[in-house]
N, C-alpha and C positions, 0 to 999 in steps of 0.2 A: 366551533360548531361545524358538523360535517355538511357537505352539500345535500346529502339525503335528509338530514334533520331540518335544514333550511327549507327544502322542498315540502316536507311533511307539514311544516308550520304555515307556509305561505300559499300553497296551491292545493285546494281541497278537491277531492273526488266525491261526487254525490253518492248517497246511499242507494241501495237496491231499489229499482223501480222509479227513481227520479230522473227526469230528463237532464242531459248535459246543457248547461247554460254557456253563454259566450265566455263568461269569466272563467268557467271551468276549462273550456277548451283552450283559452289563452294561457291559463295557468299551467295546464299540462304541457302545452307546447313549449312554454318558456322553461319549464322544469326539464323537459327532455333536451332542449338546446343547451341549458346550463350544464347538465351532466355530460353531454357529448362534447361540449367545448372544453371542459376540464380534462377530458381524456384524449381528444383528437389532436391537441397540440403536441402530444408525445408520439414518438415513433414506435408503433407496436403496442403491446400490452405487458403488464407485469407490475412489480413493486415500484412505487414512485416516491419521489421526495415532495412532501407538501410545500405549497407556495410559501416562501419566506421562512422555511424551516432550516435549522442547522443540519449539516451533513451528519448522518448517523442517528438523527433524532426521530426516526420513523421505523415502523415495523420491528419493534423490540419484542422478541418472543421469549416466553418462559414456559417451562413444563414442570408441573409438580403440584402436590396437594390435590391430586385427582382431577386436575383440569389443565387446559392449555390457555394461555393468555397472550394477547397481542396488544401492546401499547402503541398508540398512534398508527393504527392500521391505515395504510395508504396504498391503494392498488387501482390500476386501470384494468377493467375487465375486458375480455376478448371482444365484447360487443361495443366497446368504446365508452362505456359508462365508468366514471371515476367515483370510487367509494373511499371515503375517509371517515374513520371513527376514532374517537379519542381512546376508547378501550373496548375490546371485544374478547369474549372467552367462550369456551365450550367444555362440557364435561368430558372426562377422559376415562375410558374403560380401564379396569384394573390391570390388564395385561394384554399383550399382543401388539402387533404393528398395525397402525392405522394411517389414514390420510385425513388431512384437514381441508374442508371445503367451505366456501363462502356462498351462502344462499341469499338471493335477493330477487323478489318478485313483486310486481304491482298487485295491490289488493283488489278484490272484486268490487268493494264499495267502502264508503266511509260511514261513520256512525250516523250522520245526517248530511243534508245537502250543503250545510254551511260550515261543517267541521272538516279538518284535513284528515286524509287517510293515514292509517297507522303503518306507514312504510318503514320497515325496520330490517336491515340486513343482519344476518347472524352467521356465526361460525358453527359448523357441525363437524363431528368426527365420524368417519365412515370406515368400515372394515377394508374397503378396496375402492379403486378408482371407478369401476363399473357401477357400484352402488351409488356413489356420489353423483355420477353423470345421470343416472336414472332419476335422481331427486332434483335435477336441474342445478346442481352446485358446480362452482368453478373450483377445481382442486388447486390449492396453493402450496401445500407442504406435505411431507411425510413425517410421521412420528415413529421413531425406532429406538430400540434399546441400544445404549452405547456399549453393552457387554453384559454378561451374566451377572445378575444382582446389582447392576448399575442403573442409574437414573436414565430415563428416556430423554431423548433430545429431538428437537424439531429441525428439519432440513427443508429449506425452501426449494421447490421444484418449478418455480416460475422465474422468468427473466427479471433482471433489475434494469429499469429504464434509465436511471441515473446511478452512478456508482455509490452515491451517498445514501441510497434508499434503505440500507440496512446497517446496523452498527458494525457488523463484521467487515463488509466491503468498505465502509467509511474509514475504519481504523487501518485496514491494509493500504488503502489509497493514501492516507495521511503519511504512513511510514514510507511509502514509495516517493511521495512528493518531497519529503525531507531528504531522502537519498539523492533525488535528482537535483535539488537545490545545492547540496554539498558538491555534487559532480560539476554543477555549473560554476561554482566558485573556483574549483580547481582548474576547469577548462579556461575560464576567463583570465587566469594568471598568465596565459600564453598569448603572445602578440599576433600570431598569424591568423588570417581571416577565417580559415576553416575551424579553428579552435573557438574563436569568438562567435561564429555562427552556431556551433554546437552548444555553447553556453546559453545563447539566447533561446534556442529551441528547448533546452532543458528547463529554463526558467518559465517559459510559456506553458510547457506541459505540466509543470508542478503547480501552476497558479490558475488552473481552470475553475470556472464557477461550479459550485456544488450541483446546480440544477442542469448541467449540460448532459446531453445524452451519452450513454455508455459507449456507443459505437464511436462517437466523435472523440471522446476522451481516450479510448484505446488507440485510435488512429494517431492522435497527437503524441501519445507516449511512445508508440512504435517508431514514429518518425524521428523523435528526439533521440531515443536510444540508438536508432540506426545511424545517426550522425556520430555518436561515440564509437560505434563499431567500425565505421569508416575511418575514423582517426587511427584506431589501432591497426587496421589492415594496411593503411597507407604507410605506416611506420613499422612495417613488419620486421625490417632489418634492425630497427632500433628497439623495438618492444621485446622485453625478455620473454622467455618461454612460458612463464607462469601467466603473464598478462595475455599472451596469445591464446593460451588454453581457456582463460576466463572469457575472452572475446568469443571464442568458438562456442562456449556454453551460452553466452548471451545471444548469439545468432540462433541457436536452437530454440531458446525461449521466445524470441521474436517470431520465429516460424510457427511456434505452437500457440499463437494468440487464440483465445477462446472464440470459436465460431458462434456459440450460443452464449449470450451474456447471463448465464446462471450465477447466482450469488457465490456458490462454492468455487466455481471455475474462475471467476474474476478475483476472488479473495486469494486463491492459491497462486494465480499468475502474478498478481501484484507482489505477494510475499516473496516469490522466487526472484523477481526482478530487483526488489529491494535488497535481497541477500547478495545478489551479484554486485551491488554497489556498497557493500559493507565498508565502514570507515577504514578498517585495517586490511581489507581485501586487496588482491592484486590489481583490479581495475582502478580503484581509487588511488592506490599507490602510484600506478603508472600515470594517471591523470595529473596527480600533483607534481609529477616531473622528477624523475630520479637524477636528471642532469643538474638540478639545482641543489646547492649545498644546504645542509641543515644549519639553522641559525645558531651562531655562537652567542651565549648569554653575556650580558654586560658585565664588565669587570674581569673578563678572561681573555687570554691566558694570564696566569699569575705564577710567580716563583713558588716552589714548594720545598726544595732542598738543593744542595749543591749539584748542579748539572741536571736538575729535574724541574718540571713545571706541571701545573694543573690546567686542563682545558675543559670547559663545560658547555654542553649543547642542549638545545630544546629538541626533544624527540617525541613530543606528543603526537599521537596518531601513527607513528612509525613502529612497525613490529620487526622489521629487518633493516639493519643499518650496515652499510659498507664503510669500514674504517680504512682510510688509505694514508700511509706515511711516505713522505718523500725523504729519503735518507740514502747516503752513498755507501754505508756499511754493507757488507755482504752477509753479516750475521744479524739475525733479527734482534732488535732491542727488547728490553724488558718494559712491557706496557701493562699497566693495571687499569681496570675499568670498574666503575661503580654506577649502578642504575638506581636512581632515587636513594632510598635508605638501605639498599642491599649492601653487604660487605664487599670490600675491594677484592677483585679476582684477576688473575693474569689472563691474557688472551694469547692465542696461538696465531702468529702471523705467518703468512706465506710470502715467499720472495716473488716479486713481479718486477717488470722493467721500471726502473726509477725509484724502487723502494719496496714497501711491504704493504699487505692488506689482509683484512679479515672481515668476515660477515658475522654480525652479532644478531642473535634472536632475542627480542625484548618482549616483556609482558605487555598486553594491550593497555595496561594502566600506566605504563612508563611515561614520565614527564621530562626527566633530565638524565643526561648521561655525562659522567665525568671521567676523564682520562688522566692518568699520571704517566708521563713519558719524558724522554730526553729533551732538553731545551733546544737542541739543534734540529729536531725532527719537525718538519712541516706536516700538519694534519688537516684532513678534510673528511667530513662525514656526509654521506648521501643515503637517502632512503632507497631501498631496493626490494623487489619482490622475488628475486632469484638469488640463490646462494652461489657464491664464488669464493673459493678458498675454504679455510677451516671455520666452522661455526663454533661459537663459544656461548 
């Protein structure tokens, strides 16, 4: 039940011509305080997450069938009044662009002095903002066509007080949280203090309560990702060019933090940050540490033929792998590679001090890589985000 519905049932307003009694004054005062208290605990106004609600379970909008509907409408009005309705809808004109407003006014009187007033907020569709303002409505959204002949869509034009106050911001926030947790796991594998500090900051930023203010959440995300940026910059001589370019893009994103917490702006910013930490992307590859060899699978190496052996490695999450052979020969040996169930194929090796190497490009779904090579060759595999030598 919404706060307004509770007020309507508990606190009556006398009908026209009847004097206000003490109980009426007390009820109205308590009702006003309850509404204000529900909203004043939030910083500013806008779409809110209802108390004890799951992230993304509020302000669920749909447009179609000649109407606009909002499930679990939850909003703090500019006046500080908190409105929460399980379901609200408004008729939608057949065509044209409109705005969606919320109208809420106290009634002049109740049916009689002992019954509650019929306080009922409602959604209305207006042709423009000026018309809505003249009617005393708080404009919440725009309703526009997604293209010629396409279904109309609703776009919120009010802030989000908590990132989980709409399904879209909640989903984008969850994706970013997953990316930050993955980055934290990679960073925590390094022993140095600054890496461990970044891992802690990432975990904290990824685990914030759903009801925390958008401004505080954005600050913590910026701070945590800023520590990752500092790690790459501090290791500029060791970080490959691709990782450096990704770090530069991350720096631009952190500079472009939304100044107004509008749902679209927050959703897009979250999505761009999550993309920067894609599992197969250069930043995650660098965080995992290209200095660490990829793990050889149990039971390998094993003999294959006279003078030949098989070696198999776990390459999950790696999309570019540096294969390095230590061999005294001056001519490159014959080496065959097999990725998962793909057919065996030769690789082109480049001569480097101490042996030969090649960089292989793998599909994102790759799990295992097998090499057939001379028994005398020592082999190591490292994940890399930058190509060096010939690609196969």
